[in-house]
DRENPA-3360 file (N, C-alpha, C; in nm, 2 decimals, always signed):
BEGIN
1 = MNELRIKA = +0.08/-0.12/+0.00/+0.00/+0.00/+0.00/+0.08/+0.13/+0.00 ~ +0.22/+0.11/-0.01/+0.30/+0.22/+0.00/+0.28/+0.31/-0.12 ~ +0.24/+0.25/-0.24/+0.22/+0.33/-0.36/+0.10/+0.43/-0.34 ~ -0.01/+0.38/-0.27/-0.12/+0.46/-0.24/-0.08/+0.58/-0.15 ~ -0.01/+0.54/-0.05/+0.03/+0.65/+0.05/+0.11/+0.75/-0.01 ~ +0.21/+0.71/-0.10/+0.29/+0.81/-0.16/+0.21/+0.90/-0.25 ~ +0.11/+0.84/-0.32/+0.03/+0.92/-0.41/-0.06/+1.02/-0.33 ~ -0.12/+0.97/-0.23/-0.20/+1.06/-0.14/-0.12/+1.17/-0.08;
9 = KELLEKGD = +0.00/+1.14/-0.04/+0.08/+1.24/+0.02/+0.12/+1.35/-0.08 ~ +0.15/+1.30/-0.20/+0.19/+1.39/-0.31/+0.07/+1.49/-0.34 ~ -0.05/+1.43/-0.36/-0.16/+1.51/-0.39/-0.19/+1.62/-0.28 ~ -0.18/+1.58/-0.16/-0.20/+1.67/-0.05/-0.10/+1.78/-0.04 ~ +0.03/+1.74/-0.05/+0.14/+1.84/-0.04/+0.14/+1.94/-0.16 ~ +0.10/+1.89/-0.27/+0.10/+1.98/-0.39/-0.03/+2.07/-0.39 ~ -0.12/+2.04/-0.31/-0.24/+2.12/-0.30/-0.34/+2.08/-0.41 ~ -0.32/+1.96/-0.47/-0.42/+1.91/-0.57/-0.55/+1.87/-0.51;
17 = INLFIGYE = -0.54/+1.83/-0.38/-0.66/+1.79/-0.30/-0.64/+1.85/-0.16 ~ -0.76/+1.87/-0.10/-0.76/+1.92/+0.04/-0.80/+1.80/+0.14 ~ -0.86/+1.70/+0.08/-0.91/+1.59/+0.16/-0.89/+1.46/+0.08 ~ -0.85/+1.35/+0.15/-0.84/+1.22/+0.09/-0.93/+1.13/+0.17 ~ -1.03/+1.07/+0.10/-1.12/+0.97/+0.16/-1.07/+0.83/+0.13 ~ -1.04/+0.76/+0.23/-0.99/+0.62/+0.20/-1.03/+0.53/+0.32 ~ -0.95/+0.42/+0.33/-0.98/+0.32/+0.43/-0.86/+0.31/+0.52 ~ -0.89/+0.28/+0.65/-0.78/+0.25/+0.75/-0.82/+0.12/+0.82;
25 = EGSRSPRP = -0.73/+0.06/+0.88/-0.76/-0.07/+0.95/-0.86/-0.04/+1.07 ~ -0.96/-0.13/+1.07/-1.06/-0.12/+1.18/-1.04/-0.24/+1.27 ~ -1.13/-0.25/+1.37/-1.12/-0.36/+1.46/-1.16/-0.50/+1.40 ~ -1.25/-0.49/+1.30/-1.29/-0.62/+1.23/-1.26/-0.61/+1.08 ~ -1.27/-0.50/+1.02/-1.25/-0.48/+0.88/-1.21/-0.34/+0.85 ~ -1.16/-0.30/+0.73/-1.12/-0.17/+0.70/-1.24/-0.07/+0.71 ~ -1.22/+0.05/+0.76/-1.33/+0.14/+0.78/-1.29/+0.28/+0.72 ~ -1.38/+0.37/+0.69/-1.35/+0.50/+0.63/-1.26/+0.58/+0.72;
33 = VFISSSEN = -1.17/+0.65/+0.65/-1.08/+0.75/+0.71/-1.07/+0.87/+0.63 ~ -1.07/+0.99/+0.69/-1.07/+1.12/+0.62/-0.94/+1.19/+0.65 ~ -0.85/+1.21/+0.55/-0.72/+1.26/+0.58/-0.70/+1.40/+0.51 ~ -0.67/+1.50/+0.59/-0.65/+1.63/+0.54/-0.50/+1.68/+0.55 ~ -0.42/+1.59/+0.62/-0.28/+1.62/+0.63/-0.19/+1.51/+0.58 ~ -0.09/+1.54/+0.51/+0.00/+1.44/+0.46/+0.07/+1.36/+0.56 ~ +0.07/+1.41/+0.69/+0.13/+1.34/+0.80/+0.06/+1.21/+0.84 ~ -0.07/+1.21/+0.79/-0.16/+1.09/+0.83/-0.18/+0.99/+0.73;
41 = VEKLVFND = -0.11/+1.00/+0.61/-0.13/+0.91/+0.50/-0.09/+0.76/+0.54 ~ -0.01/+0.75/+0.64/+0.03/+0.61/+0.68/-0.08/+0.53/+0.73 ~ -0.19/+0.59/+0.76/-0.31/+0.52/+0.80/-0.38/+0.44/+0.69 ~ -0.35/+0.49/+0.57/-0.43/+0.44/+0.45/-0.39/+0.29/+0.42 ~ -0.50/+0.21/+0.39/-0.49/+0.08/+0.34/-0.58/+0.06/+0.22 ~ -0.55/-0.03/+0.14/-0.64/-0.05/+0.02/-0.61/-0.19/-0.03 ~ -0.71/-0.28/+0.00/-0.70/-0.42/-0.04/-0.84/-0.48/-0.08 ~ -0.84/-0.61/-0.10/-0.97/-0.67/-0.14/-1.07/-0.67/-0.03;
49 = KCTGNLAV = -1.03/-0.64/+0.09/-1.13/-0.63/+0.20/-1.19/-0.49/+0.21 ~ -1.14/-0.40/+0.13/-1.20/-0.26/+0.13/-1.31/-0.25/+0.04 ~ -1.43/-0.30/+0.08/-1.54/-0.31/-0.01/-1.65/-0.21/+0.02 ~ -1.64/-0.13/+0.13/-1.73/-0.03/+0.16/-1.74/+0.07/+0.05 ~ -1.86/+0.13/+0.02/-1.88/+0.22/-0.09/-1.85/+0.36/-0.04 ~ -1.73/+0.41/-0.05/-1.69/+0.54/+0.00/-1.75/+0.65/-0.08 ~ -1.81/+0.62/-0.20/-1.87/+0.73/-0.29/-1.98/+0.80/-0.21 ~ -2.04/+0.73/-0.11/-2.15/+0.80/-0.03/-2.10/+0.93/+0.03;
57 = YLTRKDLV = -1.97/+0.95/+0.05/-1.93/+1.07/+0.12/-1.91/+1.19/+0.02 ~ -1.91/+1.16/-0.11/-1.88/+1.26/-0.21/-1.99/+1.36/-0.23 ~ -2.11/+1.33/-0.18/-2.22/+1.43/-0.19/-2.25/+1.49/-0.05 ~ -2.17/+1.46/+0.05/-2.20/+1.51/+0.18/-2.13/+1.65/+0.19 ~ -2.22/+1.75/+0.17/-2.16/+1.89/+0.17/-2.09/+1.93/+0.29 ~ -2.14/+1.88/+0.41/-2.07/+1.92/+0.53/-1.93/+1.87/+0.53 ~ -1.90/+1.77/+0.45/-1.76/+1.71/+0.45/-1.68/+1.76/+0.33 ~ -1.74/+1.78/+0.21/-1.66/+1.80/+0.09/-1.68/+1.94/+0.03;
65 = KGKKVGIS = -1.78/+2.01/+0.07/-1.81/+2.14/+0.00/-1.69/+2.23/+0.00 ~ -1.66/+2.29/-0.12/-1.55/+2.38/-0.13/-1.41/+2.31/-0.13 ~ -1.41/+2.18/-0.13/-1.28/+2.11/-0.13/-1.25/+2.03/-0.26 ~ -1.13/+2.01/-0.28/-1.09/+1.92/-0.39/-1.05/+1.78/-0.32 ~ -1.11/+1.68/-0.36/-1.11/+1.55/-0.29/-1.05/+1.44/-0.37 ~ -0.97/+1.36/-0.30/-0.91/+1.24/-0.35/-0.99/+1.12/-0.28 ~ -1.00/+1.01/-0.35/-1.07/+0.90/-0.30/-1.01/+0.77/-0.35 ~ -1.00/+0.67/-0.26/-0.97/+0.53/-0.30/-1.10/+0.46/-0.32;
73 = ASYYALKS = -1.13/+0.41/-0.44/-1.26/+0.36/-0.47/-1.26/+0.21/-0.51 ~ -1.34/+0.14/-0.44/-1.36/-0.01/-0.47/-1.44/-0.02/-0.61 ~ -1.46/-0.14/-0.65/-1.53/-0.16/-0.78/-1.67/-0.09/-0.78 ~ -1.74/-0.12/-0.67/-1.88/-0.06/-0.66/-1.88/+0.09/-0.64 ~ -1.78/+0.14/-0.57/-1.77/+0.28/-0.55/-1.74/+0.35/-0.69 ~ -1.66/+0.29/-0.77/-1.64/+0.34/-0.91/-1.77/+0.34/-0.99 ~ -1.85/+0.24/-0.98/-1.98/+0.24/-1.04/-2.07/+0.35/-0.99 ~ -2.07/+0.37/-0.86/-2.15/+0.48/-0.81/-2.10/+0.62/-0.85;
81 = IVQLFAEN = -1.97/+0.63/-0.86/-1.91/+0.76/-0.91/-1.95/+0.79/-1.05 ~ -1.95/+0.69/-1.14/-1.99/+0.71/-1.27/-2.14/+0.76/-1.28 ~ -2.22/+0.70/-1.19/-2.36/+0.74/-1.19/-2.38/+0.88/-1.13 ~ -2.30/+0.91/-1.03/-2.31/+1.05/-0.97/-2.26/+1.15/-1.07 ~ -2.17/+1.12/-1.16/-2.13/+1.21/-1.26/-2.24/+1.23/-1.36 ~ -2.31/+1.12/-1.39/-2.42/+1.12/-1.49/-2.54/+1.21/-1.43 ~ -2.55/+1.21/-1.30/-2.65/+1.29/-1.24/-2.61/+1.43/-1.20 ~ -2.49/+1.47/-1.25/-2.43/+1.61/-1.23/-2.41/+1.64/-1.09;
89 = QLKEEDLK = -2.37/+1.54/-1.01/-2.34/+1.56/-0.87/-2.19/+1.58/-0.84 ~ -2.11/+1.55/-0.94/-1.96/+1.56/-0.92/-1.90/+1.64/-1.04 ~ -1.78/+1.70/-1.01/-1.70/+1.77/-1.11/-1.57/+1.70/-1.12 ~ -1.52/+1.67/-1.24/-1.40/+1.61/-1.26/-1.28/+1.69/-1.21 ~ -1.29/+1.82/-1.22/-1.17/+1.90/-1.17/-1.16/+1.90/-1.02 ~ -1.26/+1.86/-0.95/-1.26/+1.86/-0.80/-1.23/+1.72/-0.74 ~ -1.20/+1.62/-0.83/-1.19/+1.49/-0.78/-1.08/+1.41/-0.84 ~ -1.00/+1.35/-0.75/-0.89/+1.26/-0.79/-0.93/+1.12/-0.75;
97 = IIGLSAEG = -0.94/+1.02/-0.84/-1.00/+0.89/-0.81/-0.89/+0.78/-0.83 ~ -0.87/+0.70/-0.73/-0.78/+0.59/-0.73/-0.85/+0.46/-0.71 ~ -0.83/+0.37/-0.80/-0.89/+0.24/-0.79/-0.79/+0.13/-0.76 ~ -0.84/+0.01/-0.75/-0.76/-0.11/-0.72/-0.80/-0.22/-0.82 ~ -0.70/-0.27/-0.90/-0.72/-0.37/-1.00/-0.74/-0.50/-0.93 ~ -0.79/-0.60/-1.01/-0.81/-0.74/-0.95/-0.68/-0.80/-0.91 ~ -0.57/-0.75/-0.97/-0.43/-0.80/-0.93/-0.37/-0.72/-0.81 ~ -0.45/-0.63/-0.76/-0.40/-0.55/-0.64/-0.32/-0.43/-0.68;
105 = KIIEFNAI = -0.32/-0.39/-0.80/-0.24/-0.27/-0.85/-0.32/-0.14/-0.83 ~ -0.26/-0.04/-0.79/-0.32/+0.09/-0.78/-0.34/+0.15/-0.92 ~ -0.46/+0.20/-0.95/-0.49/+0.27/-1.08/-0.54/+0.41/-1.05 ~ -0.47/+0.51/-1.11/-0.51/+0.65/-1.10/-0.60/+0.68/-1.23 ~ -0.72/+0.72/-1.20/-0.81/+0.76/-1.31/-0.81/+0.91/-1.33 ~ -0.79/+0.95/-1.45/-0.78/+1.10/-1.48/-0.90/+1.15/-1.55 ~ -1.00/+1.06/-1.59/-1.12/+1.11/-1.65/-1.23/+1.00/-1.63 ~ -1.35/+1.04/-1.63/-1.46/+0.95/-1.61/-1.47/+0.84/-1.72;
113 = DEIKQYLE = -1.43/+0.88/-1.84/-1.43/+0.78/-1.95/-1.33/+0.66/-1.92 ~ -1.22/+0.69/-1.85/-1.13/+0.59/-1.81/-1.19/+0.49/-1.71 ~ -1.27/+0.54/-1.62/-1.34/+0.45/-1.52/-1.44/+0.36/-1.60 ~ -1.52/+0.42/-1.69/-1.62/+0.34/-1.77/-1.55/+0.23/-1.84 ~ -1.43/+0.26/-1.90/-1.36/+0.16/-1.98/-1.31/+0.05/-1.89 ~ -1.26/+0.09/-1.77/-1.21/-0.01/-1.67/-1.32/-0.10/-1.63 ~ -1.44/-0.04/-1.60/-1.55/-0.12/-1.55/-1.60/-0.22/-1.65 ~ -1.59/-0.19/-1.78/-1.63/-0.28/-1.88/-1.56/-0.41/-1.88;
121 = NAPLPEKK = -1.43/-0.41/-1.84/-1.35/-0.53/-1.84/-1.31/-0.58/-1.71 ~ -1.34/-0.51/-1.60/-1.30/-0.56/-1.47/-1.39/-0.67/-1.43 ~ -1.34/-0.77/-1.36/-1.42/-0.89/-1.31/-1.51/-0.84/-1.20 ~ -1.63/-0.90/-1.20/-1.73/-0.87/-1.10/-1.69/-0.94/-0.97 ~ -1.68/-0.86/-0.86/-1.65/-0.92/-0.73/-1.75/-1.03/-0.69 ~ -1.70/-1.14/-0.63/-1.79/-1.25/-0.59/-1.88/-1.21/-0.47 ~ -2.00/-1.26/-0.47/-2.10/-1.24/-0.37/-2.17/-1.37/-0.34 ~ -2.10/-1.47/-0.29/-2.16/-1.61/-0.28/-2.28/-1.61/-0.19;
129 = DDEELIKQ = -2.28/-1.55/-0.08/-2.39/-1.55/+0.01/-2.52/-1.49/-0.06 ~ -2.50/-1.38/-0.13/-2.61/-1.31/-0.19/-2.66/-1.40/-0.31 ~ -2.57/-1.46/-0.38/-2.61/-1.55/-0.49/-2.70/-1.67/-0.44 ~ -2.66/-1.72/-0.33/-2.73/-1.83/-0.27/-2.87/-1.79/-0.23 ~ -2.88/-1.68/-0.17/-3.02/-1.63/-0.12/-3.10/-1.60/-0.24 ~ -3.05/-1.54/-0.35/-3.12/-1.51/-0.47/-3.18/-1.64/-0.53 ~ -3.09/-1.74/-0.53/-3.14/-1.87/-0.59/-3.26/-1.92/-0.51 ~ -3.25/-1.91/-0.38/-3.36/-1.96/-0.29/-3.49/-1.88/-0.32;
137 = LDAMSVNE = -3.47/-1.75/-0.33/-3.59/-1.66/-0.35/-3.65/-1.69/-0.49 ~ -3.57/-1.71/-0.59/-3.62/-1.74/-0.73/-3.69/-1.87/-0.73 ~ -3.65/-1.96/-0.64/-3.72/-2.10/-0.64/-3.85/-2.09/-0.57 ~ -3.88/-1.99/-0.50/-4.00/-1.98/-0.42/-4.12/-1.94/-0.51 ~ -4.24/-1.97/-0.47/-4.36/-1.93/-0.53/-4.38/-1.78/-0.50 ~ -4.47/-1.72/-0.57/-4.50/-1.58/-0.54/-4.55/-1.56/-0.39 ~ -4.63/-1.65/-0.35/-4.68/-1.64/-0.21/-4.57/-1.66/-0.11 ~ -4.48/-1.75/-0.14/-4.37/-1.78/-0.05/-4.28/-1.66/-0.04;
145 = RWQFWTDE = -4.25/-1.60/-0.15/-4.17/-1.48/-0.15/-4.23/-1.36/-0.08 ~ -4.36/-1.35/-0.10/-4.44/-1.24/-0.02/-4.43/-1.26/+0.13 ~ -4.44/-1.39/+0.17/-4.43/-1.42/+0.31/-4.29/-1.39/+0.36 ~ -4.19/-1.43/+0.28/-4.05/-1.41/+0.32/-4.02/-1.26/+0.35 ~ -4.06/-1.17/+0.25/-4.04/-1.03/+0.27/-4.13/-0.97/+0.37 ~ -4.25/-1.02/+0.39/-4.33/-0.97/+0.50/-4.27/-1.00/+0.63 ~ -4.22/-1.12/+0.65/-4.15/-1.15/+0.78/-4.02/-1.07/+0.80 ~ -3.94/-1.05/+0.69/-3.82/-0.97/+0.71/-3.85/-0.83/+0.73;
153 = LSKCFKCY = -3.93/-0.77/+0.65/-3.96/-0.62/+0.67/-4.04/-0.58/+0.79 ~ -4.10/-0.68/+0.85/-4.18/-0.65/+0.97/-4.08/-0.62/+1.09 ~ -3.95/-0.66/+1.07/-3.85/-0.63/+1.18/-3.81/-0.49/+1.18 ~ -3.82/-0.42/+1.06/-3.76/-0.29/+1.04/-3.82/-0.19/+1.14 ~ -3.73/-0.10/+1.20/-3.78/+0.00/+1.29/-3.75/+0.14/+1.23 ~ -3.73/+0.15/+1.10/-3.71/+0.27/+1.03/-3.60/+0.36/+1.09 ~ -3.48/+0.30/+1.10/-3.37/+0.38/+1.14/-3.31/+0.46/+1.02 ~ -3.34/+0.41/+0.90/-3.30/+0.47/+0.77/-3.15/+0.46/+0.75;
161 = ACRAACPM = -3.08/+0.37/+0.82/-2.94/+0.34/+0.79/-2.92/+0.31/+0.64 ~ -3.01/+0.23/+0.59/-3.00/+0.19/+0.45/-2.99/+0.32/+0.35 ~ -3.07/+0.42/+0.39/-3.07/+0.54/+0.31/-2.94/+0.61/+0.32 ~ -2.90/+0.62/+0.45/-2.77/+0.70/+0.48/-2.65/+0.63/+0.41 ~ -2.65/+0.50/+0.39/-2.54/+0.43/+0.34/-2.53/+0.43/+0.19 ~ -2.64/+0.48/+0.12/-2.65/+0.47/-0.02/-2.59/+0.60/-0.09 ~ -2.49/+0.59/-0.18/-2.44/+0.70/-0.25/-2.55/+0.78/-0.33 ~ -2.65/+0.71/-0.37/-2.76/+0.77/-0.45/-2.86/+0.84/-0.37;
169 = GYCTKCIV = -2.85/+0.83/-0.24/-2.95/+0.89/-0.15/-2.91/+1.03/-0.10 ~ -2.89/+1.12/-0.20/-2.84/+1.25/-0.17/-2.94/+1.36/-0.17 ~ -3.07/+1.32/-0.18/-3.18/+1.42/-0.18/-3.18/+1.51/-0.06 ~ -3.21/+1.63/-0.08/-3.20/+1.72/+0.04/-3.32/+1.70/+0.13 ~ -3.43/+1.64/+0.07/-3.55/+1.61/+0.16/-3.60/+1.47/+0.11 ~ -3.60/+1.37/+0.19/-3.65/+1.24/+0.15/-3.80/+1.23/+0.17 ~ -3.86/+1.14/+0.10/-4.00/+1.12/+0.10/-4.05/+1.09/+0.24 ~ -3.97/+1.02/+0.32/-4.01/+0.99/+0.46/-4.01/+1.11/+0.55;
177 = EVNCPQGI = -3.95/+1.22/+0.50/-3.95/+1.35/+0.58/-4.07/+1.44/+0.54 ~ -4.14/+1.40/+0.43/-4.25/+1.48/+0.39/-4.37/+1.45/+0.47 ~ -4.43/+1.55/+0.54/-4.55/+1.53/+0.62/-4.67/+1.62/+0.59 ~ -4.66/+1.69/+0.48/-4.77/+1.77/+0.43/-4.80/+1.75/+0.28 ~ -4.87/+1.64/+0.24/-4.93/+1.54/+0.33/-4.82/+1.43/+0.37 ~ -4.86/+1.35/+0.46/-4.78/+1.24/+0.51/-4.77/+1.13/+0.41 ~ -4.65/+1.12/+0.34/-4.64/+1.02/+0.23/-4.63/+0.88/+0.29 ~ -4.54/+0.86/+0.39/-4.52/+0.73/+0.45/-4.53/+0.74/+0.60;
185 = QPWAATVS = -4.60/+0.66/+0.66/-4.62/+0.66/+0.81/-4.48/+0.65/+0.88 ~ -4.45/+0.74/+0.97/-4.32/+0.75/+1.03/-4.30/+0.63/+1.13 ~ -4.41/+0.57/+1.18/-4.39/+0.47/+1.28/-4.36/+0.33/+1.21 ~ -4.30/+0.24/+1.29/-4.26/+0.11/+1.24/-4.39/+0.02/+1.24 ~ -4.43/-0.03/+1.12/-4.54/-0.13/+1.11/-4.51/-0.20/+0.98 ~ -4.56/-0.32/+0.97/-4.53/-0.40/+0.85/-4.56/-0.33/+0.72 ~ -4.69/-0.28/+0.71/-4.73/-0.22/+0.58/-4.65/-0.09/+0.55 ~ -4.63/-0.01/+0.65/-4.56/+0.12/+0.62/-4.41/+0.09/+0.60;
193 = NMEWQINR = -4.36/-0.02/+0.66/-4.22/-0.06/+0.63/-4.20/-0.10/+0.49 ~ -4.30/-0.18/+0.44/-4.30/-0.22/+0.30/-4.32/-0.10/+0.21 ~ -4.40/+0.00/+0.24/-4.41/+0.12/+0.16/-4.28/+0.19/+0.15 ~ -4.21/+0.20/+0.26/-4.08/+0.27/+0.26/-3.98/+0.19/+0.17 ~ -3.97/+0.06/+0.19/-3.87/-0.01/+0.11/-3.91/-0.01/-0.04 ~ -4.04/-0.02/-0.07/-4.08/-0.01/-0.21/-4.04/+0.12/-0.27 ~ -4.07/+0.23/-0.20/-4.03/+0.36/-0.25/-3.88/+0.37/-0.26 ~ -3.80/+0.32/-0.16/-3.66/+0.33/-0.17/-3.60/+0.25/-0.29;
201 = VMHMAGRC = -3.66/+0.13/-0.32/-3.61/+0.05/-0.43/-3.65/+0.12/-0.56 ~ -3.77/+0.17/-0.57/-3.81/+0.24/-0.70/-3.72/+0.36/-0.73 ~ -3.67/+0.43/-0.62/-3.58/+0.54/-0.65/-3.45/+0.49/-0.69 ~ -3.41/+0.37/-0.67/-3.28/+0.32/-0.71/-3.29/+0.26/-0.85 ~ -3.41/+0.24/-0.91/-3.42/+0.18/-1.04/-3.33/+0.25/-1.15 ~ -3.24/+0.17/-1.21/-3.15/+0.22/-1.31/-3.04/+0.30/-1.26 ~ -3.02/+0.31/-1.12/-2.92/+0.39/-1.06/-2.83/+0.31/-0.97 ~ -2.87/+0.20/-0.92/-2.80/+0.12/-0.82/-2.68/+0.06/-0.87;
209 = SDCGSCGT = -2.57/+0.07/-0.80/-2.44/+0.01/-0.83/-2.44/-0.14/-0.79 ~ -2.53/-0.18/-0.71/-2.54/-0.32/-0.66/-2.43/-0.34/-0.55 ~ -2.39/-0.24/-0.48/-2.28/-0.25/-0.39/-2.32/-0.33/-0.26 ~ -2.45/-0.32/-0.23/-2.50/-0.39/-0.11/-2.48/-0.32/+0.02 ~ -2.44/-0.19/+0.01/-2.42/-0.11/+0.14/-2.55/-0.10/+0.22 ~ -2.66/-0.09/+0.15/-2.79/-0.07/+0.23/-2.81/-0.19/+0.32 ~ -2.79/-0.31/+0.26/-2.80/-0.43/+0.34/-2.70/-0.45/+0.45 ~ -2.58/-0.41/+0.42/-2.47/-0.41/+0.52/-2.50/-0.32/+0.64;
217 = ACPLDIPI = -2.56/-0.20/+0.61/-2.58/-0.10/+0.71/-2.70/-0.14/+0.80 ~ -2.79/-0.23/+0.76/-2.90/-0.26/+0.84/-2.86/-0.33/+0.97 ~ -2.90/-0.27/+1.08/-2.86/-0.33/+1.21/-2.93/-0.46/+1.24 ~ -3.04/-0.49/+1.17/-3.12/-0.61/+1.19/-3.09/-0.72/+1.08 ~ -2.99/-0.69/+1.00/-2.95/-0.79/+0.89/-3.06/-0.82/+0.80 ~ -3.15/-0.73/+0.77/-3.25/-0.75/+0.67/-3.19/-0.74/+0.54 ~ -3.20/-0.84/+0.45/-3.13/-0.84/+0.32/-3.20/-0.75/+0.22 ~ -3.21/-0.62/+0.26/-3.28/-0.52/+0.17/-3.21/-0.50/+0.04;
225 = HILTHKMA = -3.07/-0.52/+0.04/-3.00/-0.50/-0.08/-3.04/-0.60/-0.19 ~ -3.10/-0.71/-0.15/-3.15/-0.81/-0.25/-3.27/-0.75/-0.32 ~ -3.35/-0.68/-0.25/-3.47/-0.61/-0.32/-3.42/-0.52/-0.42 ~ -3.31/-0.44/-0.39/-3.26/-0.35/-0.49/-3.20/-0.42/-0.61 ~ -3.13/-0.53/-0.58/-3.07/-0.61/-0.68/-3.17/-0.66/-0.78 ~ -3.28/-0.71/-0.72/-3.39/-0.77/-0.81/-3.45/-0.66/-0.89 ~ -3.47/-0.54/-0.84/-3.52/-0.43/-0.92/-3.42/-0.40/-1.04 ~ -3.29/-0.40/-1.01/-3.20/-0.38/-1.12/-3.21/-0.49/-1.23;
233 = ELVKENFG = -3.23/-0.61/-1.18/-3.25/-0.72/-1.28/-3.38/-0.69/-1.37 ~ -3.48/-0.65/-1.31/-3.61/-0.62/-1.38/-3.59/-0.50/-1.48 ~ -3.51/-0.40/-1.43/-3.48/-0.29/-1.52/-3.41/-0.33/-1.64 ~ -3.30/-0.42/-1.62/-3.22/-0.47/-1.73/-3.31/-0.55/-1.82 ~ -3.39/-0.64/-1.77/-3.47/-0.73/-1.85/-3.57/-0.66/-1.93 ~ -3.63/-0.55/-1.88/-3.73/-0.48/-1.95/-3.69/-0.36/-2.03 ~ -3.57/-0.30/-1.99/-3.53/-0.18/-2.06/-3.39/-0.18/-2.12 ~ -3.32/-0.29/-2.09/-3.18/-0.30/-2.14/-3.08/-0.26/-2.04;
241 = DQDGDGNV = -2.95/-0.28/-2.07/-2.84/-0.24/-1.98/-2.83/-0.09/-1.96 ~ -2.78/-0.06/-1.84/-2.75/+0.08/-1.82/-2.63/+0.12/-1.91 ~ -2.63/+0.24/-1.97/-2.53/+0.27/-2.06/-2.41/+0.35/-2.00 ~ -2.41/+0.37/-1.87/-2.30/+0.44/-1.81/-2.32/+0.59/-1.81 ~ -2.43/+0.64/-1.86/-2.45/+0.78/-1.86/-2.58/+0.82/-1.79 ~ -2.62/+0.72/-1.70/-2.73/+0.75/-1.62/-2.86/+0.72/-1.68 ~ -2.86/+0.65/-1.80/-2.98/+0.62/-1.87/-2.99/+0.46/-1.89 ~ -3.11/+0.42/-1.91/-3.13/+0.27/-1.94/-3.20/+0.26/-2.07;
% end
């Protein structure tokens, strides 16, 4: 990881960036770290365990407003960055993006088109547990699937961690915060929980990177990322592949 640390230090010392968003060692797995001084670049790590989608921080104005930002981006963070550019949420001149190849090599991207080209050929990260659950769900009848999701979503107490973890959840006011009229009931109940998740998933249609951060963030381990994944499958099946420019 010395190559990454050298690059981050160089960018900070030259003034090309004011903040570097990356990973540092955590107690169980790598966690986000925000570095504004070249003296702290030794904290940085970047390996195949760094799967969290750091792109979520790129639209947090309290963190990045007025700053030039560097970021170490996993495969799914790169996908999210492409979509955020397509939605005019990022500017190339304010962002330095560093990726990690399947061979563990550091890649510096100088333009959004370079990221798109890389993603076309990069291998898809394995998600064995998710693939197994999807197979089980696909094998169920409609009634069985309905009961599965009814049971799972009835656990939800609307902490909205799933929303906070999603890079595409950058709206200044979410539908769950609208109360004139009240779009979704604010209290936890099976029906209103389903309404919330249906709305969340529909807002992700054609935009989701399939990173799974929403499911990872859930404190109750509800596999809500699978709902988002299945929506992406339906979008692809009915409207074709996403073209990388925010359209399907």
